[in-house]
C-alpha positions in Angstrom: -34.2 -22.0 -24.0 -35.3 -22.3 -27.5 -32.1 -23.6 -28.8 -31.8 -25.9 -25.9 -35.0 -27.5 -26.6 -34.1 -28.0 -30.1 -31.0 -29.6 -29.5 -32.5 -31.9 -26.9 -35.4 -32.6 -29.4 -33.1 -33.6 -32.0 -31.3 -36.1 -29.6 -34.8 -37.5 -28.5 -35.7 -38.1 -32.2 -32.5 -39.9 -32.7 -33.0 -42.0 -29.7 -36.6 -42.7 -30.6 -35.6 -44.0 -34.0 -32.7 -46.1 -32.5 -35.1 -47.8 -30.2 -38.5 -47.8 -32.0 -41.3 -49.5 -29.9 -41.9 -52.1 -32.7 -38.2 -53.3 -32.3 -38.7 -53.8 -28.6 -41.5 -56.3 -29.3 -39.3 -58.5 -31.6 -38.7 -62.0 -30.5 -35.0 -62.3 -30.7 -32.5 -59.8 -31.7 -30.8 -59.8 -34.9 -27.0 -60.8 -35.0 -24.5 -58.0 -35.3 -23.5 -57.4 -38.7 -19.9 -56.6 -39.5 -19.6 -52.7 -39.9 -16.8 -51.2 -41.9 -16.0 -47.6 -41.0 -15.8 -45.1 -43.7 -12.4 -44.0 -43.4 -11.1 -40.4 -43.4 -10.6 -39.7 -47.0 -6.9 -39.5 -47.7 -7.4 -36.2 -49.7 -9.9 -34.5 -51.8 -9.2 -34.9 -55.6 -11.2 -32.0 -56.9 -12.1 -28.4 -56.0 -13.7 -25.2 -57.6 -12.2 -22.4 -55.3 -9.2 -21.7 -57.6 -11.2 -21.6 -61.0 -14.3 -21.6 -62.8 -15.3 -25.4 -62.7 -14.8 -28.3 -60.3 -11.1 -29.1 -61.5 -8.6 -31.8 -60.5 -6.4 -30.5 -57.7 -3.3 -32.0 -59.4 -3.8 -29.8 -62.5 -4.8 -26.6 -60.4 -1.9 -24.0 -60.7 -2.5 -22.7 -57.1 -2.2 -23.8 -53.5 -5.6 -25.4 -52.4 -6.8 -27.2 -49.4 -10.1 -28.9 -49.0 -11.8 -30.6 -46.0 -14.6 -32.8 -46.9 -18.0 -33.5 -45.2 -16.4 -37.0 -44.1 -13.3 -35.4 -42.8 -15.7 -32.8 -40.8 -17.6 -35.6 -39.2 -14.6 -37.8 -38.3 -12.4 -34.8 -36.8 -15.6 -33.4 -34.9 -15.2 -30.2 -37.0 -18.0 -27.9 -36.0 -16.9 -24.5 -37.0 -14.3 -23.1 -39.4 -11.9 -22.4 -36.3 -12.0 -26.2 -35.8 -11.1 -26.8 -39.5 -8.4 -24.1 -39.8 -6.3 -26.1 -37.1 -5.4 -28.6 -40.0 -3.9 -26.0 -42.5 -0.6 -24.3 -41.2 -1.0 -21.3 -43.7 -4.3 -20.2 -41.9 -4.2 -18.4 -38.6 -6.5 -16.6 -36.3 -7.1 -12.9 -36.9 -9.3 -11.3 -34.1 -11.2 -14.5 -33.8 -12.8 -13.6 -30.5 -15.2 -16.0 -28.8 -18.9 -15.0 -29.2 -18.1 -12.3 -32.0 -16.9 -13.5 -35.4 -14.7 -16.1 -36.7 -11.7 -14.2 -38.6 -8.7 -15.3 -40.1 -5.5 -14.7 -42.0 -4.0 -16.7 -44.9 -0.3 -16.3 -45.7 -0.3 -13.6 -42.9 -2.9 -11.3 -44.6 -6.2 -10.8 -42.8 -9.2 -11.8 -44.8 -11.8 -9.4 -46.0 -15.1 -10.2 -44.2 -17.0 -8.8 -47.2 -15.3 -10.6 -49.9 -13.2 -13.3 -48.9 -15.9 -15.7 -47.5 -17.8 -17.4 -50.2 -20.7 -19.8 -50.5 -20.9 -21.6 -53.7 -18.6 -19.1 -55.6 -20.5 -16.1 -54.3 -19.6 -13.7 -51.7 -21.2 -13.7 -48.2 -20.4 -11.8 -45.0 -17.8 -13.3 -42.6 -19.1 -11.3 -39.5 -20.5 -14.1 -37.7 -19.8 -17.8 -37.1 -20.7 -19.4 -40.6 -22.7 -22.6 -39.9 -21.4 -25.9 -41.3 -24.6 -28.0 -40.8 -25.4 -27.6 -44.4 -22.0 -27.6 -46.1 -20.4 -30.5 -48.0 -16.9 -29.0 -47.9 -14.6 -26.1 -47.1 -12.2 -25.1 -49.8 -9.5 -22.7 -49.1 -7.5 -21.0 -51.9 -4.1 -19.8 -50.7 -3.1 -16.5 -52.5 -4.4 -14.1 -55.1 -7.9 -14.7 -56.4 -8.5 -11.6 -58.4 -9.4 -13.5 -61.7 -11.9 -15.8 -60.1 -13.1 -13.6 -57.2 -12.6 -10.0 -58.0 -12.2 -8.0 -54.9 -10.7 -10.1 -52.1 -7.9 -10.2 -49.8 -4.5 -11.1 -51.1 -4.3 -13.8 -48.5 -6.9 -15.9 -50.2 -10.4 -17.1 -50.2 -12.5 -19.5 -48.1 -15.3 -21.2 -49.9 -18.1 -23.1 -48.5 -19.9 -25.6 -50.9 -23.5 -26.4 -50.0 -24.9 -29.9 -49.4 -27.2 -30.9 -52.3 -30.1 -33.5 -52.4 -29.1 -37.1 -52.2 -29.9 -39.8 -54.9 -30.7 -42.2 -52.0 -32.8 -41.4 -48.9 -30.6 -39.9 -46.2 -31.6 -39.8 -42.5 -28.8 -38.7 -40.1 -29.1 -37.2 -36.4 -26.2 -36.1 -34.1 -25.9 -35.3 -30.6 -23.0 -33.8 -28.9 -21.7 -32.6 -25.7 -18.4 -30.5 -25.3 -16.4 -27.9 -23.3 -18.3 -26.9 -20.1 -21.7 -28.2 -21.1 -22.3 -27.2 -24.7 -25.0 -29.3 -26.2 -25.5 -29.7 -30.1 -28.2 -31.5 -31.9 -28.5 -31.7 -35.6 -30.6 -33.4 -38.3 -29.7 -34.1 -42.0 -32.4 -35.4 -44.2 -32.0 -35.8 -47.9 -33.6 -37.7 -51.0 -35.7 -37.5 -53.9 -39.6 -37.0 -54.1 -41.8 -39.2 -55.6 -41.2 -37.5 -58.9 -37.4 -38.0 -58.9 -36.8 -35.0 -61.0 -37.1 -33.2 -57.6 -34.8 -33.5 -54.6 -34.4 -32.1 -51.2 -31.8 -31.6 -48.5 -32.9 -30.2 -45.1 -30.6 -29.5 -42.3 -31.6 -28.4 -38.7 -29.4 -27.6 -35.5 -29.8 -26.3 -32.2 -27.0 -25.4 -29.7 -26.6 -24.4 -26.2 -23.1 -22.5 -26.1 -20.9 -23.0 -23.0 -17.5 -21.6 -24.2 -14.2 -22.6 -22.4 -14.1 -19.0 -21.3 -16.4 -19.0 -18.4 -19.4 -16.5 -19.0 -19.2 -16.5 -22.9 -22.4 -18.4 -23.0 -25.2 -18.3 -25.6 -27.3 -20.1 -28.0 -27.5 -20.8 -31.7 -30.4 -22.3 -34.0 -30.1 -23.1 -37.6 -32.2 -24.3 -40.5 -31.5 -24.8 -44.3 -33.1 -26.2 -47.3 -31.8 -27.1 -50.5 -33.9 -28.2 -53.6 -33.2 -29.6 -57.1 -35.4 -29.7 -60.2 -33.9 -31.6 -63.1 -36.3 -29.7 -65.7 -34.9 -31.5 -68.7 -31.8 -33.9 -69.3 -29.9 -30.5 -70.2 -31.4 -28.3 -67.7 -31.1 -28.1 -63.9 -32.4 -25.7 -61.4 -31.0 -25.6 -57.7 -32.4 -23.2 -55.0 -31.3 -23.0 -51.4 -32.1 -21.0 -48.4 -30.6 -20.9 -44.8 -31.2 -19.1 -41.6 -29.2 -18.7 -38.3 -29.6 -16.9 -35.2 -26.9 -16.7 -32.7 -26.9 -14.9 -29.3 -23.6 -15.0 -27.1 -21.7 -13.1 -24.7 -18.5 -11.9 -26.5 -15.1 -12.5 -24.8 -12.7 -9.6 -25.3 -9.0 -10.1 -25.3 -6.3 -8.9 -23.0 -3.6 -6.0 -23.5 -0.1 -5.8 -22.0 0.5 -5.2 -18.4 2.2 -1.8 -18.2 2.0 -1.8 -21.8 5.2 -4.0 -22.1 4.6 -7.4 -20.4 2.5 -10.4 -21.2 -0.3 -10.8 -18.6 -0.4 -14.0 -16.4 -3.8 -15.2 -16.5 -6.1 -18.3 -17.0 -7.4 -19.2 -20.2 -11.1 -19.2 -18.8 -10.6 -15.5 -17.6 -13.7 -13.4 -18.8 -13.2 -9.7 -19.0 -16.7 -8.9 -20.4 -18.3 -9.9 -16.8 -20.4 -7.0 -15.9 -24.1 -7.6 -15.0 -25.0 -5.5 -17.7 -23.0 -7.2 -20.5 -25.7 -8.6 -23.0 -24.9 -11.2 -25.5 -23.9 -10.1 -29.1 -27.0 -11.2 -31.2 -26.5 -12.0 -34.8 -28.9 -13.2 -37.6 -27.7 -14.3 -41.0 -29.6 -15.5 -44.0 -28.9 -16.7 -47.5 -31.2 -17.0 -50.7 -29.4 -18.8 -53.4 -30.2 -19.9 -56.8 -28.3 -21.7 -59.7 -29.4 -22.7 -63.2 -27.2 -24.9 -65.5 -27.9 -25.8 -69.1 -25.9 -28.2 -71.1 -26.1 -27.2 -74.7 -23.7 -30.2 -75.8 -21.3 -32.4 -74.0 -18.7 -29.7 -74.4 -20.8 -26.4 -73.8 -22.7 -25.5 -70.9 -24.3 -22.3 -69.4 -24.4 -21.4 -65.6 -26.2 -18.6 -63.9 -26.3 -18.1 -60.1 -27.0 -15.7 -57.5 -27.1 -15.3 -53.7 -28.6 -12.6 -51.3 -27.0 -12.7 -48.1 -28.6 -10.7 -45.1 -26.5 -10.1 -41.8 -27.8 -8.2 -38.7 -26.1 -7.6 -35.5 -26.8 -5.8 -32.0 -23.3 -5.6 -30.4 -23.0 -5.1 -26.7 -19.9 -5.3 -24.7 -18.2 -4.2 -21.6 -14.9 -3.4 -23.4 -11.7 -3.4 -21.7 -9.3 -0.8 -23.1 -6.4 1.1 -21.7 -5.2 2.3 -18.1 -6.2 5.8 -17.4 -4.5 5.8 -14.1 -1.2 5.4 -15.8 -2.2 7.1 -19.2 -1.8 3.9 -21.1 -3.7 3.6 -24.4 -3.5 0.7 -25.0 -2.4 -1.3 -22.0 -3.5 -2.4 -18.6 -2.3 -1.1 -15.3 0.7 -2.8 -13.5 -1.7 -4.1 -10.8 -4.0 -5.6 -13.4 -6.5 -2.6 -13.6 -8.2 -1.8 -16.9 -10.6 0.9 -18.0 -14.3 -0.5 -18.7 -16.2 1.1 -21.5 -19.9 0.6 -22.3 -20.0 -0.1 -25.9 -23.2 -0.4 -27.8 -23.7 -0.7 -31.6 -27.3 -1.8 -32.5 -29.1 -2.3 -35.8 -25.9 -3.1 -37.8 -26.9 -4.5 -41.2 -25.0 -5.8 -44.3 -26.9 -7.1 -47.4 -24.5 -8.3 -50.1 -25.8 -9.7 -53.3 -23.6 -11.5 -55.6 -24.4 -12.8 -59.0 -22.5 -14.4 -62.1 -23.3 -15.7 -65.5 -20.8 -17.9 -67.5 -20.5 -19.9 -70.5 -18.0 -22.7 -70.5 -16.8 -25.1 -73.4 -14.1 -27.0 -75.0 -13.0 -26.5 -78.8 -10.0 -26.9 -80.8 -7.8 -24.5 -83.1 -5.7 -26.6 -85.1 -3.3 -28.9 -82.8 -4.5 -26.8 -79.7 -7.3 -27.7 -77.7 -9.0 -25.1 -75.5 -10.9 -24.9 -72.3 -12.7 -21.6 -72.3 -14.8 -19.6 -69.7 -16.1 -16.3 -70.3 -18.7 -14.4 -68.1 -19.9 -11.4 -66.2 -20.6 -10.8 -62.6 -22.3 -8.1 -60.5 -21.9 -7.5 -56.7 -23.6 -4.9 -54.5 -23.2 -4.6 -50.7 -25.4 -2.2 -48.6 -24.1 -1.4 -45.1 -26.3 0.3 -42.4 -25.3 1.3 -38.9 -26.1 3.9 -36.3 -23.6 6.2 -34.2 -22.5 4.0 -31.4 -22.1 4.4 -27.7 -18.7 4.1 -26.5 -18.4 5.8 -23.0 -15.9 5.1 -20.1 -17.9 3.2 -17.1 -15.2 2.6 -14.7 -12.3 0.4 -13.7 -12.0 -3.4 -13.2 -9.2 -5.7 -12.5 -8.1 -9.1 -14.5 -7.3 -10.8 -11.1 -10.2 -9.4 -9.1 -13.2 -8.2 -11.2 -15.1 -5.2 -10.0 -18.7 -4.3 -10.8 -19.1 -0.8 -12.6 -22.4 0.9 -13.6 -23.5 1.2 -17.3 -23.5 4.9 -18.6 -26.7 6.7 -19.7 -27.2 7.0 -23.3 -28.3 5.3 -26.5 -27.0 4.7 -29.9 -28.0 6.9 -32.8 -30.7 6.0 -35.7 -29.6 3.4 -38.0 -29.2 4.5 -41.8 -27.3 3.3 -44.9 -23.8 4.7 -44.6 -21.9 2.5 -47.3 -22.6 1.0 -50.6 -20.4 -1.0 -52.9 -21.0 -1.7 -56.4 -18.6 -4.1 -58.5 -19.3 -4.9 -62.1 -16.9 -7.2 -64.0 -16.5 -9.2 -67.1 -13.9 -12.3 -67.2 -12.5 -14.6 -69.4 -10.1 -17.5 -68.9 -8.6 -20.0 -71.6 -6.7 -23.1 -70.7 -4.6 -24.2 -73.7 -3.2 -27.7 -74.2 0.3 -26.5 -75.9 1.4 -30.1 -75.6 0.1 -33.3 -74.1 2.3 -32.3 -71.2 2.1 -28.5 -71.1 -0.9 -26.3 -70.3 -1.1 -22.5 -70.4 -3.7 -20.9 -68.1 -4.3 -17.3 -69.1 -7.0 -14.9 -68.2 -8.3 -11.5 -66.9 -11.1 -9.8 -65.2 -11.9 -6.1 -65.9 -13.4 -4.7 -62.7 -15.3 -1.5 -62.2 -15.6 -0.7 -58.3 -18.0 1.9 -57.0 -18.1 2.7 -53.4 -20.4 5.6 -51.9 -20.1 6.6 -48.3 -22.2 9.1 -46.2 -20.6 12.4 -45.8 -18.2 11.6 -48.6 -18.8 14.0 -51.4 -16.9 12.2 -54.2 -17.6 8.4 -54.3 -14.9 6.0 -55.4 -15.3 4.8 -59.0 -12.4 3.0 -60.5 -11.6 0.4 -63.3 -9.0 -2.4 -62.9 -7.4 -5.1 -65.0 -6.5 -8.3 -63.1 -4.5 -10.6 -65.2 -3.5 -14.2 -64.4 -1.2 -16.5 -66.1 0.1 -19.9 -65.3 2.1 -22.8 -66.9 1.3 -26.5 -65.6 3.8 -29.1 -66.8 2.8 -32.7 -66.2 5.4 -35.2 -67.1 3.0 -38.0 -66.1 -0.4 -38.5 -64.8 0.7 -38.3 -61.0 3.0 -35.3 -61.3 2.6 -31.6 -62.1 4.8 -28.6 -61.9 3.4 -24.9 -62.2 4.5 -21.4 -62.1 2.0 -18.4 -62.1 1.7 -14.7 -62.0 -1.4 -13.1 -60.7 -2.7 -9.5 -59.6 -5.5 -8.9 -57.1 -7.5 -6.1 -55.9 -9.1 -5.2 -52.5 -11.1 -2.5 -50.9 -9.1 -0.2 -48.7 -9.2 -1.1 -44.9 -11.8 0.8 -42.7 -10.2 3.3 -40.2 -10.4 1.8 -36.7 -12.0 3.4 -33.6 -10.5 6.5 -32.2 -8.6 7.6 -35.4 -8.9 11.0 -37.2 -11.0 9.2 -40.0 -12.7 6.6 -38.1 -15.1 4.5 -40.0 -13.9 5.8 -43.3 -12.5 3.3 -46.1 -9.4 3.7 -48.0 -9.4 3.6 -51.8 -9.1 -0.1 -53.4 -5.7 -1.1 -53.5 -4.0 -3.8 -56.0 -1.5 -6.6 -55.2 0.5 -9.0 -57.1 1.9 -12.6 -56.6 4.3 -14.9 -58.1 4.1 -18.4 -57.2 5.8 -21.8 -58.2 4.8 -25.1 -57.0 4.8 -29.0 -57.5 2.2 -31.6 -56.8 2.2 -35.5 -57.0 0.5 -38.6 -55.8 2.9 -41.1 -54.4 1.8 -44.6 -53.3 -1.7 -43.0 -52.3 -0.2 -39.8 -50.7 -1.2 -36.4 -52.1 2.0 -34.1 -51.9 2.2 -30.5 -52.8 4.8 -27.6 -52.4 4.6 -24.0 -53.1 6.9 -21.0 -53.0 5.5 -17.4 -53.3 5.8 -13.8 -52.9 3.0 -11.4 -52.3 3.3 -7.5 -52.5 0.6 -5.1 -51.5 0.2 -1.6 -50.0 0.6 -1.3 -46.3 -2.1 0.0 -44.2 -1.6 1.3 -40.7 -2.3 4.2 -38.3 0.5 6.8 -38.6 1.9 9.3 -36.1 -0.8 11.7 -36.6 -3.5 9.1 -35.6 -4.7 8.8 -39.2 -5.4 5.6 -41.0 -3.4 5.4 -44.3 -2.0 3.3 -47.0 1.9 3.9 -47.4 4.8 1.7 -48.1 4.5 -1.9 -48.9 3.9 -5.2 -47.1 6.1 -8.1 -48.8 5.3 -11.7 -47.8 7.5 -14.5 -49.0 6.8 -18.1 -48.0 7.0 -21.9 -48.5 4.2 -24.3 -48.0 4.4 -28.0 -48.0 1.6 -30.7 -47.3 1.1 -34.3 -47.5 -2.2 -36.2 -47.0 -3.3 -39.8 -47.7 -3.4 -43.3 -46.7 0.0 -44.7 -45.8 -1.3 -48.2 -45.3 -4.7 -49.7 -45.4 -5.0 -48.8 -41.6 -3.2 -45.6 -41.4 -4.1 -42.2 -42.7 -1.7 -39.4 -42.2 -1.6 -35.8 -43.1 0.9 -32.8 -42.6 1.0 -29.1 -43.4 3.9 -26.7 -42.8 4.1 -23.0 -43.7 7.1 -20.8 -43.4 6.6 -17.2 -44.0 8.9 -14.3 -43.9 7.1 -10.9 -43.7 8.6 -7.5 -44.0 7.2 -3.9 -44.0 9.0 -1.3 -46.0 8.7 2.3 -47.7 6.9 4.0 -44.8 9.7 6.4 -44.0 8.9 5.5 -40.3 11.8 3.5 -38.4 8.8 2.0 -36.3 7.5 0.2 -39.3 10.3 -0.2 -42.0 12.0 -3.6 -41.9 9.8 -4.8 -39.1 7.6 -8.3 -39.1 4.0 -8.2 -39.5 2.2 -8.7 -36.3 0.4 -11.9 -35.4 2.1 -14.0 -38.0 4.6 -16.8 -36.9 7.5 -17.5 -39.2 6.8 -21.1 -39.1 3.7 -23.2 -38.3 2.8 -26.8 -38.7 0.3 -29.4 -38.2 0.6 -33.3 -38.3 -2.2 -35.7 -38.1 -2.5 -39.5 -38.0 -5.4 -41.9 -37.7 -5.2 -45.6 -37.4 -7.9 -48.2 -37.8 -7.4 -50.6 -34.9 -10.2 -52.9 -36.2 -13.0 -52.4 -38.7 -15.0 -50.6 -36.0 -12.5 -49.0 -33.9 -10.1 -45.9 -34.8 -7.9 -43.6 -32.9 -6.5 -40.5 -34.2 -4.2 -37.7 -32.9 -2.8 -34.3 -34.3 -0.3 -31.9 -33.2 0.1 -28.2 -33.9 3.0 -26.1 -33.6 3.2 -22.1 -34.2 6.4 -20.1 -33.8 6.6 -16.7 -31.7 4.6 -13.8 -33.2 5.3 -10.1 -32.9 2.5 -8.5 -30.7 3.2 -4.8 -31.8 4.0 -3.1 -35.1 7.4 -2.1 -33.5 8.4 -5.6 -32.8 9.3 -4.7 -29.1 6.9 -7.6 -27.8 6.8 -11.3 -28.9 4.3 -13.7 -27.9 6.1 -17.3 -27.3 5.8 -20.2 -29.6 3.3 -23.1 -28.7 2.5 -26.6 -29.2 -0.9 -28.3 -28.9 -1.8 -32.0 -29.0 -5.0 -33.5 -29.6 -6.4 -37.0 -29.1 -9.6 -38.7 -30.5 -11.3 -42.0 -31.0 -14.3 -43.3 -32.9 -16.4 -46.7 -32.8 -19.2 -47.8 -35.0 -21.6 -50.4 -34.3 -25.4 -51.0 -35.2 -28.5 -50.4 -33.2 -31.4 -52.2 -34.5 -29.7 -52.5 -37.7 -29.1 -48.6 -38.0 -25.3 -47.5 -38.2 -24.3 -45.7 -34.8 -21.0 -43.9 -34.6 -19.6 -42.8 -31.3 -16.8 -40.3 -31.1 -14.8 -38.7 -28.5 -11.8 -36.1 -28.5 -9.6 -34.4 -25.9 -8.3 -31.1 -27.4 -5.1 -29.5 -25.8 -4.4 -32.8 -24.3 -1.5 -31.6 -22.0 -3.6 -28.6 -20.9 -0.9 -26.0 -22.2 -1.5 -22.1 -21.9 -0.8 -20.4 -25.1 -1.7 -17.3 -26.8 -3.6 -18.3 -30.1 -4.6 -14.8 -31.3 -2.2 -11.6 -31.2 -4.5 -9.3 -33.1 -3.2 -5.7 -33.8 -6.9 -4.5 -34.1 -8.3 -1.8 -31.7 -4.8 -1.2 -30.3 -3.7 -4.9 -29.9 -5.3 -7.8 -28.0 -4.2 -11.1 -26.8 -6.5 -14.0 -27.0 -5.7 -17.3 -25.1 -6.3 -20.8 -26.6 -8.6 -23.1 -25.0 -7.5 -25.2 -22.1 -8.1 -28.9 -21.9 -11.6 -29.5 -23.3 -13.5 -32.8 -24.0 -15.9 -33.5 -26.9 -18.3 -36.6 -27.2 -20.9 -37.4 -30.0 -23.2 -39.7 -31.2 -24.4 -40.0 -35.0 -27.2 -42.3 -35.9 -28.0 -43.2 -39.6 -31.8 -44.1 -39.6 
């Protein structure tokens, strides 16, 4: 009820400002002033996710995509899941409704502890990351060992925080979507009377009514960001945010008889027991950054962020069919075993910090852009022994109420601690006017301690990266790069002999070549790559191991920009060949990686019918995906179309933007996520849903 009140109050504030009492007393209404809609930016021009500064994308030797704040607003993007639809290289990876948004890039699942970053520093990706206080979402596709240290070889998702505005900002939004989800937000920014000090406040309240019937909940969020221009050379920035979310999670489906895709409605809920509690999460950030400009060419930056994540996890969990001894798999008649699962008091506390010196200088005829620094990361994870007990049998077509089991979870204690210390250096050398060499390396010390493990991990790694960028003119660049990456070993899943144990860190390597250009206002990019890493899987002895190799080869193409004054277009295509080898097991070697389509694409277009009216449409396609590691079952390809429109006007002189969107326009059923986690689960995409919003600047 608290979140619902917050959402309604936010909307009420917007309405109150739209129709103030003083305005009603005016003698005559002011004539309507022509309003020009702020167009969706053709494309972002700069990003920091692939390097150590906010660099031009055209000169960045990596595949990077950016979604700006304007694009988030115009495309009704309220979550990272919404944003991922516009990049063909990103896929869902156990992205369960009500649990956590999790993704893969280039076919590699991202590391929840290190692959999600806020302003360049790691945060936990174990819950929905709020976007109300985010200025942009930047995605680096591929290895990030030099810039990020430990992270998935797939890439990094970075969220940049909104900062105080130079002019006063007052914005309120109210939105209705899906089966009655209500969202209200406030965005307030500006400078204090002493203009050296600035502020940005964001508040959100949401009543969640998912497309999966019964996966309901609520969410509340508040954040603040403050700047202090101490002197013309010195700037201090601090920020903090807090989110509380409570939502019943929606587990996926397993194969009927262990071999056949189930025939179900997209809104079918398996976690539908009367004793199913919402998954409750809390997440907090406390960040600070200090910048000092010694000279126009040299500056120092020191930044740190403390993240805190807490979760109480409750689920009536569907797994297997004991009547037919299928593990995993559902019975032929739709029966499935229900387990009472509880894991209470989970906590993660990652702290990340970095100090860096950047500058420009020349040695003879060569110009240099140098970045050198140190970083420190620590993460402490606490949990107790969970409860996971058989409770009874239900049916996907005819739900059955079963009784919860007696029992409780164990006491919470610190079970795993990670430390990463690193030094890094990168030099960008202008060899000629057209040719630049990017060369750098990170030296990393990794320590991991786990309860009941006598000898902790303690290892050192070099992570080099080198690239050449050739720019024959100002609008074209070609690049080739080589990089090495590092990631923590995966955590052994439930029911394995080494359950909850982490494998040792593992290195990966990548070669990539690409081209970027700006042609008639359209940003074009193309990349070809190969990534190799150790393969992690559960072997025949039911032990989670790293053995053999996973090789992902692919091509990425993208285009985005304004084709005409009225027409904005975008397209993203990714073709990926994945192969496993070297395990010595026929069930793995030569097989495709699960949940990875060979081809995926998305196309977007927006047309300005008039200065006040726009229509947009987008279409996503994903090829068939392997469900199981042996590639015996494939999930069919799918197409999804979405349609939207916006209208801008003025109310009492204040800009008001009305937006509407229909998602899955043709109401197609499709399996959006085919995760191999926990024995393999299928998660349906949303059926046709509607979204309407009103945003007022006051």
